[in-house]
N, C-alpha and C positions, 0 to 999 in steps of 0.2 A: 306362457306365450299364447296369444290369440291366433286363430287361423290366419288373420290378415298379416300378423307379424311373421308367422312361419313362412309365408310365401314372399316376404319382403326382400327385395334384392337391392342392396345398398352399395353404391360406388363411393369409395373413399379416395379422394384426390390428394396427393401428397402423402401417400401411405407410408413412404419410407422415412418420414420425419418423426420427431419425438412424439408429438400428439397423435399423428396418424398411426404409428405402430401400436400404441396403447389402445387406440380406438378399435383398430382391426381385431386385436386380440380379444377385446371385450365382446365385440359383435359376434365373433366366431364362437366364443364361449356361451353366448346367449342363444346360439342356434340360428342366427340370421344368415342369409346368403350374402357373401361379401365379394366384391371385386376391388382389388387394390390397384391403384394407378400411380405410376411414378416414372421418372426419367430413365431408370435402369431396371427394367422388369426382371432381368436375370438375377441381379443382386437381390431384388425384392422377393423373388421366389425362394431364394435361400434363407432370407431372414424371416419370411412369413410362410413357413412350410405348409403346404396343403391348401393355400389360399389362391384363388384365381387372380392372376395379375395381367395387366395390360400396360403398354407404353403410352406415355403422354408427356408433353412439354408445353406448359402454359405460356412460355415465352414465344412459342412459334405456332402452336395449333390454333386453327380458326374454327368457326362454327361448323363448317362442313365436315371437318375431321372428327369433331366430337359427335356428330349425328349418328354415325355408325356404332360408336362405342356405347351410346346411351339406349340402344334397343333393349327393352325388357328391364330397364332400371327403374325402380320405384322411388328411390331417394338418393340424394347426393350430399356428401359432407365434404366441403372443400377445406382441407387442413393445410394446403400448400402455403408456404411462407419462406421468405429468404431475408437475411439481414447480414450486413457486412460491407466491406469496401468494394465498390464497383458493382454492387447488386443491381439488377435490372428491375427495380421496383415497379415502374410503370408497366413493363412488359408482363411480368408474372402476376402481380397483385391486381392490377387494373385491367389491362387489355385482355390478358389471358382469362381472368375470372369472368369478365363480361361476356366473352365468347362462349364460355362454358354455360353461363346462365341463359343466354339466348338459345343455345342448343337444347338445354333442359326444358325450356318452355315449349319449343317446337316439338320435342319428343314426347311431351305429355308427362314428364316426371312430376310426381305428386308433391314432393317437397325438396327444398334445397336449404342446407344449413351451411352458413359461411362462418368459418372460424377467423375472426378478425383480431383486434388487439385493443386493450383498454387505452383510451387516448386517441382512438381513430375517430375523432369528431372535430368540432370547431376549435378545440384546444390543441390539436395535434402539432407536435413540435419538430417532427422529422419527415423526410420523404417517405419513410416506411409507413408512418401514420397516415399521411395524406393519400398514398396509393391505396391503402386498405380502406380508407373512408370512401374513396371514389367508387370502389367495387361494392361496398356496403350500400351506399346510396342507390346505385344502379339496381341492385337486387330488390331493394325496397320499392323502387318505382315500378319495376317490372311486375312485382307481385301485387301491386296496388291497382293495376289497370284492368280489373274485372276478370283476372285469370283464376283458374282453379289451383294454381301452383302455390302451395304453402311455402313460407320462408321464415328463416330466423337468422339473425346475425348475433353471434356470441363473441363478446369482447373480453377475453381473459386478462387478468393481471399477470404478474409473474407466475409461471407454472413450474412447480417443483416436482421432482421425481427423478429416478435413475435415467440417465441418458439425456437430460435436458440441459440447455445452455445456461439457464439461470442457476440451476443446481450446481453445475460445474463451476460457475463463477464464484458463488458464495462458499462452496465446499473448499475451493482452492484458497480463498481468503481465510477461512476458518481453520484450515489445517496448518497454517504457518506458525512458527514458534512465537513470532510477534505479529499480532493480528492487525492488518491495515484497517484504518477507519476511512471509509469513503467520504471524502469531503468533510462535512461537519459530523457525519455519522447519524444525522437526523433526517435524512431523506425518507419519505414515507412510502411504504409498500403495503400491499394487502394480498399476499400470495395465496394461491390455491394449489392443492395437490393434483397431479394429473389424474389420479383415480376419480376424484370428485368432478373434475372437468369432463371426463369421459362419461360419468354418470349423468351429467346434465345433457350432454349430446344425445345419449340414449333415450332419456326422457323426452326430448324434443322429437326424436324420430318416432316415438310411440304416442306422442300427444295427439288428441283428437283434432280434426280440422274444425275451423280454419286456424292456420298457424301464421301469425304476423307479429314477430317480436324482435326487438333489439335489447339484448341482455348483457349487462356487465357481470362477468363471472369472476367473483372475488371470494377470498376466504372471509371468515366471520370477524376477523380483527385486524385493523391496521397496525403496523409496527414500523419501527425505524430500521434502517439498514444495519445499525449496530445490533439491535435486538435479533434480527434475522440471522446475522452472522453467529451470534451467541447460540441460537437454537440449533443451527447446523453443527456448530462445534460440539455441543453436547451430544448430538446424534452420532458424530464421529467418535465419541468416547474420549475427547481431548479435555484436559483440565483447563483451569483459568490461565489466561496469558495476558501479558501487557499489550497495550494497543499503541499504534503509531499512526498519527494523523497524516493522511496523504492529501495534499492540496488538490483542488479540482483541476487546476492547470496541468499538474503533473500526471494525473489520471488521464486527462485528455491526450497528452503527448504519448503516453504508453499505449493507449488505444489506437492512435493513428499509426504508431510503429508496429502494431501487431504483437506487442509484448503482453502476455497474459490473455485470459479468455474474454475480456471486455472488448466491445467495439464502440466506436463513437456514437452509434445510434443507441445501443443499450445504455450507455452512460447518460445520454441526453434524456432517455426515458426515466431513469432513476432520479435524476436531478429534478425533473418536472413533477415527480410524484406519480404514484400508481395506486390510487384508492378510489372507491366508489361505494354508494349505498347498496345493500343487498335486497331491499324490499321487493323490487320488481322481479328479481331472479327467483326468490322464494315463492312469490305469487304465481309466476308463470310455470314453474317446474315442480313445485312442491318438494324440491330437494334442498337439503341444507348442508353445504360444505362444512367439513370439520376443521378445527384448528390445525395448522400445519404441523406443530409438534406432535399432536396426537396421530396424525396420518403417518408421519415419519416413524413413529414408534411401531406402527404395523409392519414396517419394512426395515428391521434393524440393520444398521451398517455392518458390512463385512470387511474383512481384511482387504479385499479388492477395492471397496469404496474408499478406504483410507489411503491405499496406495495411489489410486487414481487422483485423489485430491492433492496429495503431496507431490505427485509428478507434474500436475498441470502447470505450475509456474516454471518447472525445469525444462519443459519441452522447447520453448522458444530460445532459452539460454543454450541448450545443447545444439540446437539448429544453427545459431549464430556462431558458436565456437567451431563447429565443423566447417561452416562456410568460410570462416577466417583462416582455418588451416589450408584450405584449397586456394583461396585468394592469395595468401602469403606465399605459398609454394610457387604459384605462377608468376607473381610480381617479382619475387626475389630472384628467380632464375633469369629473368630478362633485364632486371634493372639494378640489382644490388650484388649479386654473386660475382666474385673475381672472374674475369674472362679466361685467365689461364687455367683455372680449376675446371670450368665448364668444358674448355677445349680438351683437357686431359681425359675427362670422363667420356666425352664423345669419341675421342680417339680410340678408346678401348673397344668401342663398337665398330671401329673401322670407318668412322665418319670424319670428314674434314671439309673445309671450304664451304661452298654453297649448300651441300647436303647437310652438314652439321648445323648451319644457320637455320635451315628449314625445319629440321627435327626439333631444335631448341624452341623455336617460336611455336611450332605446332603443339608441342607438349605443354608449353607455358599457357598458351591460349586455351587449351583443353582444360587445364587446371582452373583457370579463371572462369571459364564457362560453367564448370561444375559448381564452383563456389557461388556464383551468381544464381544459378538454378536452385541450389539448396536454400539460399537466402530468400528466394522468391517462392519457396514451398512448392516447387514443381514436383509432381508425383514421380517417384522413381529416381530422382536426382541423386539421392544418397547411394542407391544401388549402382548407378553409373560410376560414381566415385569409387565404389568397391572394386568394380571391374577394372577401372583405370589404375587403381593402386595395385591390383593384382598383376597387371602387365609390368608396371614399374618394378615391383618386387621381384618378379621372375627374371627380368633383364639384369637387375643388380646382383641377384643371386648367382647368375651365370658368369658375369664378368668380374665380380668382386665378392665372393662368398665370405671373405674375412669380415665383411661388415656386420654379419650376424654376431660376431664376437667382439665388436667394437664396444669399448666401455661407455660411449655415449648412446649406444643402441639405435642407430639410424634406421635399421630394418626391424628390430624388435618393437620399436614404437609404432610401426605400422599395424601391429596387432591391436594396439589400443585404439588407433583410428578406425580399424575394422569394426571393433566392438561399438564405438560411438556411432559409426555409420549405420549399423544394423539397428541400434536403439532409436536413432532419429527416424529411420524409415518406418519402423513399427509404430512409434508414437505418433508420427504425422499421419500414418494411415488410419489409426484409431480415431484421431482427432477429426480427420476429414470425413 
């Protein structure tokens, strides 16, 4: 490490994300001074122990707010990115990023590296691509106006590695007993491992001035989605399996409904193709990404990797089943259960007339609300259901303890719902 590198202070924006976490870890290992910025600095501090963290929100922060944070910063790597239903692409990718770049120029930051996405050019097919391209173009114009600020836009293809969304998608497909074929199975991708991408970013941080590049960060070999799925299946240690073609329209419906790890945007990116030449990348960085299968071999799959891949398709199914239990409980109580039976149970609580009516509707609406919240993936909704179920169980145990010995197990089955609720809560927390 040169004396200049030893004193380099690097701000990583979006440090809590997949690429950001890997980059921060590499920079720390290389001995550089790192400041990790993200929306939840407390959580970030726990995940990046020993690293200085600060709060930021690209969707809201303006140039003035960034000015104070950039004091003493020599370089910035913007890894922030969002994708999914309802994402504020313009706010985070475009307006937030341009405010950061303006502040960097005003603060005298020596270089800014923007992690964009392959396809963020005139061929961009999604709002995600277009918002990334707008920020990329702004940074290039800003760095071309006679300033001393160096810049680079890095546009990676699919980035694979533990903790990545692309890895989760293809691992989930590869782990199934019958492997789904995405569309025709011939969509072209050119994946790069996160370790190689981080190496490229580090090389750009260390590159001599001037720095003015737009680089497509891809692996050495294009492959089809079928081939990539097969590579990851081998990595997981799974044998050969039959394939099942899944039409594009069905994939799109599943993505819109939130079934599985794919999103409408990621599906559109795959269908459009995700490949590019490597020549400019090799010339600018003198780094050569390795084949994905070779990189995966350096990180052998563990039992946890296999379990995570097999659980991924189950998470939305478990969530919807739990939501259905609560919705059915609420709707049946007020619309399908015999009135005399409901009245008899409420009478055991000493309730009748208007009071019984109010309690019935309050409980039913609470059940429906919990069901809708679980279906909408509201954080903590499953735990609210656990608490509500605990109240119901305690009441029924008091007024009708014989239900514990009932052959249909109306109270014993609550234990199964309790287990499902805890599983949904834990899996949704991990996924988020």
